[in-house]
C-alpha positions as a Markdown table, in Angstrom:
| # | Residue | x | y | z |
|---|---|---|---|---|
| 1 | Met | -19.2 | 38.6 | -19.3 |
| 2 | Gly | -20.9 | 35.4 | -18.2 |
| 3 | Phe | -19.2 | 32.1 | -18.0 |
| 4 | Gly | -21.5 | 30.6 | -20.7 |
| 5 | Lys | -20.8 | 33.5 | -23.1 |
| 6 | Ser | -17.0 | 33.1 | -22.5 |
| 7 | Ile | -17.2 | 29.4 | -23.4 |
| 8 | Lys | -19.2 | 30.2 | -26.5 |
| 9 | Glu | -16.8 | 32.8 | -27.7 |
| 10 | Phe | -13.9 | 30.4 | -27.0 |
| 11 | Val | -15.5 | 27.7 | -29.1 |
| 12 | Asn | -16.5 | 29.9 | -32.0 |
| 13 | Ser | -13.2 | 32.0 | -32.2 |
| 14 | Asp | -10.9 | 31.5 | -35.1 |
| 15 | Lys | -7.9 | 31.3 | -32.8 |
| 16 | Asp | -6.3 | 27.9 | -32.2 |
| 17 | Tyr | -4.9 | 26.7 | -28.9 |
| 18 | Pro | -2.3 | 24.0 | -29.5 |
| 19 | Val | -0.5 | 24.5 | -26.1 |
| 20 | Leu | -3.8 | 24.3 | -24.3 |
| 21 | Thr | -4.8 | 21.2 | -26.3 |
| 22 | Gly | -1.6 | 19.4 | -25.3 |
| 23 | Phe | -1.9 | 20.5 | -21.7 |
| 24 | Leu | -5.5 | 19.3 | -21.3 |
| 25 | Ala | -4.7 | 16.0 | -23.1 |
| 26 | Gly | -2.4 | 15.2 | -20.2 |
| 27 | Phe | -4.0 | 17.2 | -17.3 |
| 28 | Tyr | -7.2 | 15.1 | -17.0 |
| 29 | Pro | -5.3 | 11.7 | -17.0 |
| 30 | Leu | -2.9 | 13.2 | -14.4 |
| 31 | Leu | -5.7 | 14.3 | -12.1 |
| 32 | Phe | -7.5 | 10.9 | -12.6 |
| 33 | Phe | -4.2 | 9.2 | -11.7 |
| 34 | Tyr | -3.7 | 11.3 | -8.6 |
| 35 | Asp | -7.3 | 11.0 | -7.5 |
| 36 | Ala | -7.1 | 7.2 | -7.5 |
| 37 | Asn | -3.6 | 6.8 | -6.3 |
| 38 | Tyr | -2.6 | 9.8 | -4.2 |
| 39 | Glu | -1.1 | 8.0 | -1.3 |
| 40 | Ser | 1.2 | 5.9 | -3.4 |
| 41 | Ile | 2.5 | 8.8 | -5.7 |
| 42 | Asn | 2.6 | 11.8 | -3.4 |
| 43 | Ser | 6.3 | 12.5 | -3.4 |
| 44 | Ile | 8.0 | 15.6 | -4.9 |
| 45 | Gln | 9.8 | 13.2 | -7.2 |
| 46 | His | 6.6 | 11.9 | -8.6 |
| 47 | Leu | 5.1 | 15.4 | -9.0 |
| 48 | Ala | 8.2 | 16.6 | -10.9 |
| 49 | Phe | 8.3 | 13.5 | -13.2 |
| 50 | Phe | 4.5 | 13.5 | -13.9 |
| 51 | Ala | 4.4 | 17.2 | -14.5 |
| 52 | Gly | 7.0 | 16.8 | -17.2 |
| 53 | Leu | 5.5 | 13.7 | -18.7 |
| 54 | Phe | 1.8 | 14.6 | -18.6 |
| 55 | Leu | 1.9 | 18.4 | -18.9 |
| 56 | Ile | 5.1 | 19.8 | -20.4 |
| 57 | Leu | 5.8 | 17.1 | -22.9 |
| 58 | Pro | 2.4 | 17.0 | -24.6 |
| 59 | Ser | 2.1 | 20.8 | -24.5 |
| 60 | Leu | 5.4 | 21.3 | -26.3 |
| 61 | Ser | 4.8 | 18.3 | -28.6 |
| 62 | Val | 1.4 | 19.4 | -29.8 |
| 63 | Tyr | 2.6 | 23.0 | -30.2 |
| 64 | Ala | 5.6 | 21.8 | -32.3 |
| 65 | Ala | 3.4 | 19.5 | -34.4 |
| 66 | Tyr | 0.8 | 22.3 | -35.0 |
| 67 | Lys | 3.5 | 24.7 | -36.1 |
| 68 | Leu | 5.1 | 22.1 | -38.4 |
| 69 | Val | 1.7 | 21.4 | -40.1 |
| 70 | Ser | 0.9 | 25.1 | -40.4 |
| 71 | Arg | 4.2 | 25.8 | -42.1 |
| 72 | Phe | 3.4 | 24.0 | -45.3 |
| 73 | Ser | 0.6 | 24.9 | -47.7 |
| 74 | Lys | -0.4 | 21.3 | -48.4 |
| 75 | Thr | -0.8 | 20.4 | -44.7 |
| 76 | Lys | -2.0 | 23.8 | -43.3 |
| 77 | Pro | -5.7 | 23.0 | -44.0 |
| 78 | Tyr | -5.4 | 20.0 | -41.7 |
| 79 | Lys | -4.1 | 21.8 | -38.6 |
| 80 | Arg | -7.4 | 21.5 | -36.8 |
| 81 | His | -7.7 | 17.9 | -37.9 |
| 82 | Leu | -4.4 | 17.4 | -36.1 |
| 83 | Leu | -5.6 | 19.1 | -32.9 |
| 84 | Phe | -8.8 | 17.1 | -32.8 |
| 85 | Ile | -6.9 | 13.8 | -33.3 |
| 86 | Leu | -4.1 | 14.6 | -30.8 |
| 87 | Val | -6.2 | 15.8 | -27.9 |
| 88 | Ile | -8.2 | 12.6 | -27.8 |
| 89 | Glu | -5.4 | 10.2 | -28.8 |
| 90 | Ile | -2.9 | 11.5 | -26.2 |
| 91 | Ala | -5.5 | 11.6 | -23.5 |
| 92 | Ala | -6.5 | 8.0 | -24.3 |
| 93 | Ala | -2.8 | 6.9 | -24.3 |
| 94 | Phe | -2.2 | 8.5 | -20.9 |
| 95 | Leu | -5.5 | 7.0 | -19.5 |
| 96 | Ser | -4.4 | 3.6 | -20.7 |
| 97 | Gln | -1.0 | 4.0 | -18.9 |
| 98 | Val | -2.5 | 5.2 | -15.6 |
| 99 | Gln | -5.4 | 2.7 | -15.6 |
| 100 | Tyr | -3.5 | -0.4 | -16.8 |
| 101 | Leu | 0.1 | 0.6 | -16.3 |
| 102 | Thr | 0.7 | -0.2 | -20.0 |
| 103 | Leu | -0.3 | 1.2 | -23.4 |
| 104 | Lys | -3.1 | -0.8 | -25.0 |
| 105 | Lys | -1.5 | -0.5 | -28.4 |
| 106 | Lys | -4.1 | -2.3 | -30.5 |
| 107 | Ile | -6.9 | -0.3 | -29.0 |
| 108 | Leu | -5.0 | 3.0 | -29.4 |
| 109 | Leu | -4.3 | 2.2 | -33.0 |
| 110 | Ala | -7.9 | 1.4 | -33.7 |
| 111 | Leu | -8.9 | 4.7 | -32.0 |
| 112 | Leu | -6.4 | 6.6 | -34.1 |
| 113 | Ile | -7.9 | 5.2 | -37.3 |
| 114 | Val | -11.4 | 6.2 | -36.1 |
| 115 | Leu | -10.3 | 9.6 | -35.1 |
| 116 | Val | -8.6 | 10.2 | -38.5 |
| 117 | Leu | -11.9 | 9.4 | -40.2 |
| 118 | Leu | -14.0 | 11.4 | -37.7 |
| 119 | Ser | -11.7 | 14.4 | -38.1 |
| 120 | Lys | -12.9 | 15.0 | -41.6 |
| 121 | Lys | -16.3 | 16.3 | -40.3 |
| 122 | Leu | -15.6 | 17.1 | -36.6 |
| 123 | His | -12.2 | 18.9 | -36.7 |
| 124 | Asp | -13.8 | 22.3 | -36.2 |
| 125 | His | -15.3 | 21.0 | -33.0 |
| 126 | Tyr | -12.0 | 20.2 | -31.2 |
| 127 | Lys | -12.6 | 23.1 | -28.8 |
| 128 | Lys | -15.8 | 21.5 | -27.6 |
| 129 | Val | -13.7 | 18.5 | -26.7 |
| 130 | Leu | -11.4 | 20.8 | -24.8 |
| 131 | Val | -14.3 | 22.3 | -22.9 |
| 132 | Phe | -15.6 | 18.8 | -22.1 |
| 133 | Met | -12.2 | 17.8 | -20.8 |
| 134 | Met | -12.1 | 21.0 | -18.6 |
| 135 | Leu | -15.4 | 19.8 | -17.1 |
| 136 | Leu | -14.0 | 16.3 | -16.6 |
| 137 | Cys | -11.2 | 17.8 | -14.6 |
| 138 | Ile | -13.4 | 19.5 | -11.9 |
| 139 | Phe | -14.2 | 16.5 | -9.7 |
| 140 | Pro | -10.8 | 14.8 | -9.6 |
| 141 | Ala | -9.2 | 18.3 | -9.1 |
| 142 | Val | -11.5 | 19.0 | -6.1 |
| 143 | Asn | -10.6 | 15.6 | -4.6 |
| 144 | Val | -6.9 | 16.0 | -5.1 |
| 145 | Val | -6.8 | 19.6 | -3.7 |
| 146 | Asn | -9.0 | 18.5 | -0.8 |
| 147 | Thr | -6.6 | 15.6 | 0.0 |
| 148 | Phe | -3.6 | 17.8 | -0.3 |
| 149 | Leu | -4.9 | 20.6 | 1.9 |
| 150 | Ser | -6.1 | 18.2 | 4.5 |
| 151 | Lys | -2.6 | 17.0 | 4.9 |
| 152 | Gln | -1.3 | 20.6 | 5.3 |
| 153 | Phe | -3.7 | 21.6 | 8.0 |
| 154 | Val | -4.5 | 18.4 | 9.8 |
| 155 | Asp | -2.0 | 16.3 | 11.7 |
| 156 | Thr | -2.5 | 13.0 | 10.0 |
| 157 | Lys | -0.3 | 11.2 | 12.5 |
| 158 | Ala | -1.8 | 12.6 | 15.7 |
| 159 | Trp | -3.5 | 9.3 | 16.4 |
| 160 | Met | -0.1 | 7.7 | 17.1 |
| 161 | Arg | 0.6 | 9.9 | 20.1 |
| 162 | Gln | 1.2 | 7.6 | 23.0 |
| 163 | Pro | -0.6 | 8.0 | 26.4 |
| 164 | Asp | 2.5 | 7.2 | 28.5 |
| 165 | His | 6.3 | 7.1 | 28.5 |
| 166 | Val | 6.6 | 4.1 | 26.1 |
| 167 | Lys | 8.6 | 6.1 | 23.5 |
| 168 | Asn | 11.2 | 6.7 | 26.2 |
| 169 | Val | 11.4 | 3.2 | 27.7 |
| 170 | Lys | 14.9 | 2.0 | 28.4 |
| 171 | Phe | 15.6 | -1.6 | 27.6 |
| 172 | Val | 17.1 | -3.7 | 30.4 |
| 173 | Gln | 17.9 | -6.4 | 27.9 |
| 174 | Lys | 18.8 | -5.9 | 24.3 |
| 175 | Pro | 18.5 | -9.2 | 22.3 |
| 176 | Asn | 18.3 | -9.0 | 18.5 |
| 177 | Val | 14.7 | -8.9 | 17.4 |
| 178 | Tyr | 13.4 | -10.4 | 14.2 |
| 179 | Phe | 9.9 | -9.5 | 13.1 |
| 180 | Ile | 8.8 | -11.8 | 10.3 |
| 181 | Glu | 5.5 | -11.1 | 8.6 |
| 182 | Pro | 4.2 | -13.9 | 6.4 |
| 183 | Asp | 1.5 | -11.9 | 4.6 |
| 184 | Gly | -2.0 | -13.2 | 5.1 |
| 185 | Tyr | -1.1 | -16.1 | 7.4 |
| 186 | Thr | -4.3 | -17.2 | 9.2 |
| 187 | Gly | -4.6 | -18.3 | 12.8 |
| 188 | Ser | -5.0 | -21.9 | 13.9 |
| 189 | Asp | -8.7 | -21.5 | 15.0 |
| 190 | Ala | -9.7 | -20.3 | 11.5 |
| 191 | Met | -7.5 | -22.7 | 9.7 |
| 192 | Ala | -9.1 | -25.7 | 11.3 |
| 193 | Asp | -12.6 | -24.6 | 10.6 |
| 194 | Val | -14.6 | -23.8 | 7.4 |
| 195 | Pro | -13.9 | -22.3 | 4.9 |
| 196 | Tyr | -10.2 | -23.4 | 5.3 |
| 197 | Lys | -10.8 | -26.8 | 7.0 |
| 198 | Tyr | -7.1 | -27.6 | 6.8 |
| 199 | His | -4.7 | -29.4 | 9.1 |
| 200 | Asp | -1.7 | -27.0 | 9.1 |
| 201 | Thr | 1.3 | -28.5 | 10.9 |
| 202 | Met | 3.1 | -25.2 | 11.2 |
| 203 | Tyr | 1.5 | -24.3 | 14.6 |
| 204 | Asp | 2.8 | -27.5 | 16.2 |
| 205 | Tyr | 6.2 | -27.1 | 14.6 |
| 206 | Leu | 6.5 | -23.6 | 16.1 |
| 207 | Lys | 5.7 | -24.9 | 19.5 |
| 208 | Leu | 8.4 | -27.6 | 19.1 |
| 209 | Gln | 10.8 | -24.8 | 18.3 |
| 210 | Ser | 10.0 | -23.0 | 21.6 |
| 211 | Phe | 7.6 | -20.5 | 20.1 |
| 212 | Thr | 4.6 | -19.3 | 22.1 |
| 213 | Val | 1.7 | -19.6 | 19.7 |
| 214 | Tyr | -1.0 | -17.3 | 20.9 |
| 215 | Glu | -4.6 | -18.6 | 20.7 |
| 216 | Lys | -7.5 | -17.0 | 18.8 |
| 217 | Thr | -5.6 | -13.9 | 17.8 |
| 218 | Ile | -6.8 | -11.3 | 15.3 |
| 219 | Ser | -5.5 | -8.5 | 13.1 |
| 220 | Asn | -7.2 | -5.2 | 13.9 |
| 221 | Tyr | -7.7 | -4.2 | 10.3 |
| 222 | Pro | -8.3 | -6.4 | 7.2 |
| 223 | Ala | -5.5 | -5.3 | 4.8 |
| 224 | Ser | -1.8 | -4.8 | 5.0 |
| 225 | Leu | -1.4 | -1.0 | 5.1 |
| 226 | Ala | -4.1 | -0.3 | 7.7 |
| 227 | Ser | -3.0 | -3.3 | 9.8 |
| 228 | Asn | 0.8 | -2.6 | 9.7 |
| 229 | Ala | 0.2 | 1.1 | 10.4 |
| 230 | Ser | -1.8 | 0.3 | 13.5 |
| 231 | Met | 0.7 | -2.3 | 14.7 |
| 232 | Leu | 3.8 | -0.1 | 14.2 |
| 233 | Gly | 1.9 | 2.9 | 15.6 |
| 234 | Met | 0.9 | 0.9 | 18.6 |
| 235 | Lys | -2.5 | 2.5 | 18.5 |
| 236 | His | -5.9 | 2.2 | 16.8 |
| 237 | His | -6.3 | 4.7 | 14.0 |
| 238 | Tyr | -10.0 | 3.7 | 13.7 |
| 239 | Leu | -9.9 | 4.1 | 9.9 |
| 240 | Gly | -13.6 | 4.4 | 9.0 |
| 241 | Lys | -13.4 | 5.3 | 5.4 |
| 242 | Ile | -11.1 | 5.8 | 2.4 |
| 243 | Leu | -12.2 | 7.6 | -0.8 |
| 244 | Ser | -10.1 | 5.6 | -3.2 |
| 245 | Ser | -9.2 | 1.9 | -2.8 |
| 246 | Pro | -10.3 | 0.3 | 0.4 |
| 247 | Phe | -6.8 | -1.2 | 0.6 |
| 248 | Glu | -5.2 | 2.3 | 1.0 |
| 249 | Met | -4.7 | 4.4 | 4.1 |
| 250 | Gln | -3.6 | 8.0 | 4.6 |
| 251 | Asp | 0.2 | 8.2 | 5.3 |
| 252 | Ala | 0.4 | 4.4 | 5.9 |
| 253 | Arg | 3.5 | 3.9 | 3.8 |
| 254 | Asn | 5.3 | 6.8 | 5.5 |
| 255 | Ile | 4.4 | 5.2 | 8.8 |
| 256 | Ile | 5.4 | 1.6 | 7.9 |
| 257 | Ser | 8.6 | 2.1 | 6.0 |
| 258 | Ala | 9.7 | 5.5 | 7.3 |
| 259 | Asp | 8.6 | 6.9 | 10.6 |
| 260 | Asn | 6.8 | 5.1 | 13.4 |
| 261 | Pro | 7.1 | 4.8 | 17.2 |
| 262 | Val | 8.5 | 1.2 | 17.0 |
| 263 | Val | 11.5 | 2.1 | 15.0 |
| 264 | Glu | 12.0 | 5.3 | 17.0 |
| 265 | Ile | 12.0 | 3.3 | 20.3 |
| 266 | Phe | 14.5 | 0.7 | 18.9 |
| 267 | Arg | 16.8 | 3.5 | 17.7 |
| 268 | Lys | 16.6 | 5.3 | 21.0 |
| 269 | Asn | 17.9 | 2.0 | 22.6 |
| 270 | Asp | 20.8 | 2.0 | 20.2 |
| 271 | Tyr | 19.4 | -0.7 | 17.8 |
| 272 | Lys | 20.4 | -0.9 | 14.2 |
| 273 | Thr | 17.2 | -1.2 | 12.2 |
| 274 | Phe | 16.6 | -3.2 | 9.0 |
| 275 | Phe | 13.7 | -3.1 | 6.6 |
| 276 | Ile | 13.6 | -6.1 | 4.3 |
| 277 | Val | 10.7 | -6.7 | 2.0 |
| 278 | Glu | 9.9 | -8.7 | -1.1 |
| 279 | Asp | 8.5 | -5.9 | -3.3 |
| 280 | Glu | 8.1 | -2.1 | -3.4 |
| 281 | Tyr | 4.5 | -1.9 | -2.1 |
| 282 | Phe | 5.3 | -0.3 | 1.2 |
| 283 | Gln | 7.8 | 2.1 | -0.4 |
| 284 | Lys | 6.2 | 3.0 | -3.8 |
| 285 | Asn | 5.7 | 6.7 | -2.8 |
| 286 | Phe | 9.4 | 7.0 | -2.1 |
| 287 | Ser | 9.1 | 7.4 | 1.7 |
| 288 | Arg | 12.1 | 8.8 | 3.4 |
| 289 | Gly | 13.0 | 6.3 | 6.0 |
| 290 | Gln | 14.2 | 6.1 | 9.6 |
| 291 | Tyr | 15.5 | 2.5 | 9.2 |
| 292 | Asp | 19.3 | 2.2 | 8.9 |
| 293 | Tyr | 19.0 | -0.4 | 6.1 |
| 294 | Tyr | 16.6 | -1.0 | 3.2 |
| 295 | Asn | 16.9 | -3.9 | 0.8 |
| 296 | Ile | 15.0 | -1.9 | -1.8 |
| 297 | Gln | 16.2 | 1.6 | -2.7 |
| 298 | Asn | 13.9 | 4.3 | -3.9 |
| 299 | Ser | 16.0 | 4.5 | -7.1 |
| 300 | Glu | 14.9 | 0.9 | -8.0 |
| 301 | Ile | 11.2 | 1.7 | -7.8 |
| 302 | Pro | 9.6 | 2.8 | -11.1 |
| 303 | Phe | 7.3 | 5.8 | -11.2 |
| 304 | Phe | 4.5 | 3.6 | -12.6 |
| 305 | Ser | 4.7 | 0.8 | -10.1 |
| 306 | Asp | 2.4 | -2.2 | -10.3 |
| 307 | Asp | 3.3 | -3.2 | -6.7 |
| 308 | Asn | 5.3 | -6.0 | -8.2 |
| 309 | Ser | 7.9 | -4.2 | -10.3 |
| 310 | Val | 10.8 | -4.9 | -7.9 |
| 311 | Lys | 11.3 | -8.4 | -6.6 |
| 312 | Lys | 13.8 | -9.4 | -3.9 |
| 313 | Asp | 14.8 | -12.6 | -2.3 |
| 314 | Val | 14.2 | -11.7 | 1.3 |
| 315 | Tyr | 15.8 | -14.9 | 2.7 |
| 316 | Arg | 19.0 | -14.1 | 0.9 |
| 317 | Asp | 18.9 | -10.4 | 1.8 |
| 318 | Leu | 18.3 | -11.3 | 5.5 |
| 319 | Glu | 21.1 | -13.8 | 5.4 |
| 320 | Lys | 23.5 | -11.2 | 4.0 |
| 321 | Cys | 22.6 | -8.7 | 6.6 |
| 322 | Ile | 23.1 | -11.2 | 9.4 |
| 323 | Ala | 26.5 | -12.2 | 8.0 |
| 324 | Ala | 27.5 | -8.6 | 7.6 |
| 325 | Glu | 26.6 | -7.8 | 11.2 |
| 326 | Arg | 28.0 | -11.0 | 12.8 |
| 327 | Asn | 30.9 | -9.2 | 14.5 |
| 328 | Ser | 28.9 | -6.2 | 15.5 |
| 329 | Ala | 27.9 | -5.9 | 19.2 |
| 330 | Gln | 25.2 | -3.4 | 18.4 |
| 331 | Pro | 21.7 | -4.9 | 18.9 |
| 332 | Lys | 19.6 | -5.3 | 15.7 |
| 333 | Phe | 15.9 | -5.1 | 14.8 |
| 334 | Tyr | 14.8 | -6.7 | 11.5 |
| 335 | Phe | 11.4 | -6.1 | 9.9 |
| 336 | Val | 11.0 | -8.8 | 7.3 |
| 337 | Glu | 8.0 | -9.3 | 5.1 |
| 338 | Lys | 7.4 | -12.4 | 3.0 |
| 339 | Leu | 4.5 | -12.3 | 0.4 |
| 340 | Leu | 3.4 | -15.8 | 1.3 |
| 341 | Pro | 0.8 | -17.2 | 1.7 |
| 342 | His | -0.6 | -13.8 | 0.8 |
| 343 | His | -4.4 | -13.9 | 0.4 |
| 344 | Ile | -6.9 | -14.9 | -2.2 |
| 345 | Ala | -6.9 | -12.8 | -5.3 |
| 346 | Phe | -10.6 | -12.5 | -6.3 |
| 347 | Asp | -9.4 | -13.7 | -9.8 |
| 348 | Gly | -12.8 | -15.2 | -10.8 |
| 349 | Ser | -11.7 | -18.8 | -10.4 |
| 350 | Gly | -14.2 | -19.4 | -7.6 |
| 351 | Val | -14.0 | -19.9 | -3.9 |
| 352 | Ala | -13.0 | -23.6 | -4.1 |
| 353 | Asn | -10.1 | -22.9 | -6.5 |
| 354 | Glu | -8.9 | -19.9 | -4.5 |
| 355 | Arg | -8.9 | -21.9 | -1.3 |
| 356 | Lys | -6.8 | -24.6 | -3.0 |
| 357 | Ser | -4.3 | -22.0 | -4.2 |
| 358 | Tyr | -4.1 | -20.4 | -0.8 |
| 359 | Leu | -3.4 | -23.8 | 0.9 |
| 360 | Asp | -0.7 | -24.6 | -1.7 |
| 361 | Asp | 0.9 | -21.3 | -0.8 |
| 362 | Ile | 0.6 | -22.1 | 2.9 |
| 363 | Glu | 2.8 | -25.2 | 2.4 |
| 364 | Thr | 5.3 | -23.1 | 0.3 |
| 365 | Cys | 5.3 | -20.5 | 3.0 |
| 366 | Asn | 5.9 | -23.1 | 5.7 |
| 367 | Lys | 9.0 | -24.4 | 4.0 |
| 368 | Trp | 10.3 | -20.8 | 3.8 |
| 369 | Leu | 9.5 | -20.1 | 7.4 |
| 370 | Lys | 11.3 | -23.3 | 8.6 |
| 371 | Lys | 14.3 | -22.5 | 6.5 |
| 372 | Thr | 14.4 | -18.9 | 7.9 |
| 373 | Ile | 13.9 | -19.9 | 11.5 |
| 374 | Ser | 16.6 | -22.4 | 11.2 |
| 375 | Met | 19.0 | -19.9 | 9.7 |
| 376 | Ile | 18.3 | -17.3 | 12.4 |
| 377 | Gly | 18.7 | -20.0 | 15.1 |
| 378 | Lys | 22.1 | -21.1 | 13.9 |
| 379 | Asn | 23.4 | -17.5 | 13.6 |
| 380 | Asp | 21.6 | -15.8 | 16.5 |
| 381 | Pro | 20.3 | -18.4 | 19.1 |
| 382 | Asn | 19.5 | -15.8 | 21.7 |
| 383 | Ala | 17.3 | -13.6 | 19.5 |
| 384 | Ile | 13.6 | -12.9 | 19.9 |
| 385 | Ile | 11.7 | -14.0 | 16.8 |
| 386 | Leu | 8.2 | -12.7 | 16.1 |
| 387 | Ile | 6.1 | -14.4 | 13.4 |
| 388 | Val | 3.0 | -12.3 | 12.7 |
| 389 | Gly | 0.4 | -12.4 | 10.0 |
| 390 | Asp | -0.8 | -8.9 | 9.1 |
| 391 | His | -4.4 | -10.3 | 8.5 |
| 392 | Gly | -6.1 | -13.5 | 7.5 |
| 393 | Gly | -6.2 | -15.2 | 4.1 |
| 394 | Trp | -9.7 | -14.1 | 3.1 |
| 395 | Val | -10.6 | -17.6 | 2.0 |
| 396 | Gly | -14.3 | -17.9 | 1.4 |
| 397 | Ile | -14.8 | -14.3 | 0.3 |
| 398 | Glu | -16.1 | -13.9 | -3.2 |
| 399 | Asn | -15.2 | -10.3 | -4.0 |
| 400 | Asn | -14.2 | -6.9 | -2.6 |
| 401 | Arg | -17.7 | -5.8 | -1.9 |
| 402 | Gln | -18.4 | -8.9 | 0.3 |
| 403 | Met | -15.1 | -8.6 | 2.0 |
| 404 | Phe | -15.8 | -5.1 | 3.4 |
| 405 | Ser | -19.5 | -5.7 | 4.2 |
| 406 | Thr | -19.9 | -9.3 | 5.4 |
| 407 | Lys | -21.3 | -10.0 | 8.9 |
| 408 | Asp | -20.9 | -13.8 | 8.6 |
| 409 | Pro | -18.8 | -14.8 | 11.7 |
| 410 | Lys | -16.8 | -17.4 | 9.9 |
| 411 | Leu | -16.0 | -15.1 | 7.0 |
| 412 | Leu | -15.0 | -12.4 | 9.4 |
| 413 | Arg | -12.7 | -14.8 | 11.1 |
| 414 | Ser | -11.2 | -15.7 | 7.7 |
| 415 | Ile | -10.5 | -12.0 | 7.2 |
| 416 | Phe | -9.1 | -11.1 | 10.6 |
| 417 | Ser | -7.8 | -14.3 | 12.3 |
| 418 | Asn | -4.0 | -14.3 | 12.1 |
| 419 | Leu | -0.9 | -16.1 | 13.3 |
| 420 | Ile | 1.0 | -14.6 | 16.2 |
| 421 | Ala | 3.9 | -16.6 | 17.5 |
| 422 | Ile | 6.9 | -15.4 | 19.4 |
| 423 | Lys | 10.1 | -17.2 | 20.4 |
| 424 | Trp | 11.2 | -15.3 | 23.5 |
| 425 | His | 14.8 | -15.1 | 24.7 |
| 426 | Asp | 13.9 | -16.1 | 28.3 |
| 427 | Lys | 10.9 | -17.0 | 30.4 |
| 428 | Ala | 10.3 | -13.6 | 31.9 |
| 429 | His | 7.8 | -12.9 | 29.1 |
| 430 | Val | 5.1 | -14.7 | 31.0 |
| 431 | Lys | 4.8 | -11.6 | 33.2 |
| 432 | Tyr | 3.9 | -9.4 | 30.2 |
| 433 | Asp | 2.2 | -11.3 | 27.4 |
| 434 | Ala | -0.8 | -13.0 | 29.0 |
| 435 | Lys | -3.2 | -10.6 | 27.4 |
| 436 | Leu | -1.6 | -10.5 | 23.9 |
| 437 | Arg | -4.5 | -11.1 | 21.5 |
| 438 | Ser | -4.1 | -8.7 | 18.5 |
| 439 | Asn | -1.4 | -7.0 | 16.4 |
| 440 | Val | -1.9 | -3.5 | 17.8 |
| 441 | Asn | -0.5 | -4.6 | 21.2 |
| 442 | Ile | 2.5 | -6.7 | 20.0 |
| 443 | Phe | 5.2 | -4.1 | 20.3 |
| 444 | Arg | 3.9 | -2.6 | 23.5 |
| 445 | Val | 4.1 | -6.0 | 25.1 |
| 446 | Leu | 7.5 | -6.6 | 23.7 |
| 447 | Phe | 8.8 | -3.2 | 25.0 |
| 448 | Ala | 7.3 | -3.9 | 28.4 |
| 449 | Cys | 9.2 | -7.1 | 28.5 |
| 450 | Leu | 12.5 | -5.7 | 27.3 |
| 451 | Gly | 12.2 | -2.7 | 29.6 |
| 452 | Gln | 10.9 | -4.8 | 32.5 |
| 453 | Asp | 8.2 | -2.2 | 32.9 |
| 454 | Ala | 4.7 | -3.6 | 33.5 |
| 455 | Thr | 3.2 | -0.1 | 33.7 |
| 456 | Leu | 3.3 | 0.0 | 29.9 |
| 457 | Leu | 0.6 | -2.7 | 29.9 |
| 458 | Gln | -1.9 | -0.3 | 31.5 |
| 459 | Asn | -2.4 | 1.3 | 28.1 |
| 460 | Leu | -3.0 | -1.8 | 25.9 |
| 461 | Gln | -5.3 | -1.0 | 23.1 |
| 462 | Pro | -8.7 | -2.8 | 22.7 |
| 463 | Asp | -8.4 | -6.1 | 20.9 |
| 464 | Glu | -11.0 | -5.1 | 18.3 |
| 465 | Ala | -11.2 | -5.5 | 14.5 |
| 466 | Tyr | -12.6 | -2.9 | 12.2 |
| 467 | His | -14.0 | -2.9 | 8.6 |
| 468 | Ile | -12.8 | -0.3 | 6.2 |
| 469 | Arg | -15.5 | 1.5 | 4.2 |
| 470 | Gln | -14.9 | 2.7 | 0.7 |
| 471 | His | -16.8 | 5.7 | -0.7 |
| 472 | Ser | -18.6 | 6.1 | 2.7 |
| 473 | Phe | -19.3 | 9.5 | 4.2 |
| 474 | Ser | -19.6 | 8.0 | 7.7 |
| 475 | Lys | -16.6 | 8.8 | 9.8 |
| 476 | Lys | -17.4 | 6.1 | 12.4 |
| 477 | Pro | -15.4 | 2.9 | 12.1 |
| 478 | Glu | -17.4 | -0.3 | 12.0 |
| 479 | Lys | -16.3 | -2.7 | 14.7 |
| 480 | Val | -16.8 | -6.3 | 13.6 |
| 481 | Leu | -14.8 | -8.5 | 16.0 |
| 482 | Glu | -13.4 | -8.3 | 19.5 |
| 483 | Arg | -11.5 | -10.5 | 21.8 |
């Protein structure tokens, strides 16, 4: 029997399929959600929760409603009306939730009214709707299965293999290390020039506080996940493309918040490790971590996260950790992310207004940085403090398309130029950090210094920056800057 004939017999049969109706009403939105957000919802917990919500619940609910309507003579003639209405209304409700992370109640109510009216003439065609939804499932299903299988048969972390003995380096000195990441903090060369054109006093303040402020530094990738994964992996991943959002990267969250060479090296040297962040963005896929302490627990993160569902006061959380560890002789490594000054939001307000908002956030961030540096200095005067922007502020960029395609040197500098400043514990760092120019080499330089092992500098990565391509079939990364 041919496929077309099978479909025709399915559509024309007298048999109803309430369970299939409920299943398909949730299955397509579920595939749509996974296709667009796989990297942030790929845990077993997510799969179990979403299978229950999108598949089991609507299947049982539609079946129960169908049986209830069929039980009474007055409502029995409307059982197909019910299936026609429910398959579309439930699918629309789920699509609203996965697309906007909320139910658009007024739109769904209006749709319900329209469906009730349409069901008078179209109820016998509900199986055609089911067939259409089956066809809609094909493309996202192929993408999701392909992504899943690629993770099973391809080592997605192979790029982090180190070419030398850095993962076994033994620290000669073990000061506490504070890595502070002000998200999107631009470097001084870009800040002084257009499109920023701003006199930021923070760079001079850092120098007065005995920080080495490195000149003309760059992030290697334009967005947080790709940039942090490369930095904590101490290697270029040369991400050339991403099928969904250009801000995503395969396994980036697992690398940043769970398993990376940097944390492994600190732990091998008996450090206690802390992961302190302002929201759940790095942890939203419930990564199982290697850090000893997290200020956000997986149990706090909702299944439908908007990247801003959990908010923490990172200053207070850091202060509490320092106080709790005051009497401990064990060395500590703190990863601290502050979502300031962040980056422009492409909110439609225009380049000039976005610039003003960013510069206002710079001043707010500066106050926070000074307060945090002062607190660390009072409690831990012999610590190493690294202040590193994960990328630039993107000021001057009009939209996502321009951000990932521009060749304008000043705009590229706006995207990639970043702040790198380090307060070292002694002057021995001058033997190791002369070539520090980009994020990817920060920890290799740090470990060379702590281990007093200059051979680690023989494998510094190229100080190059790369665009990320969305929906591109080219596997080659696009180099846009180099130092």
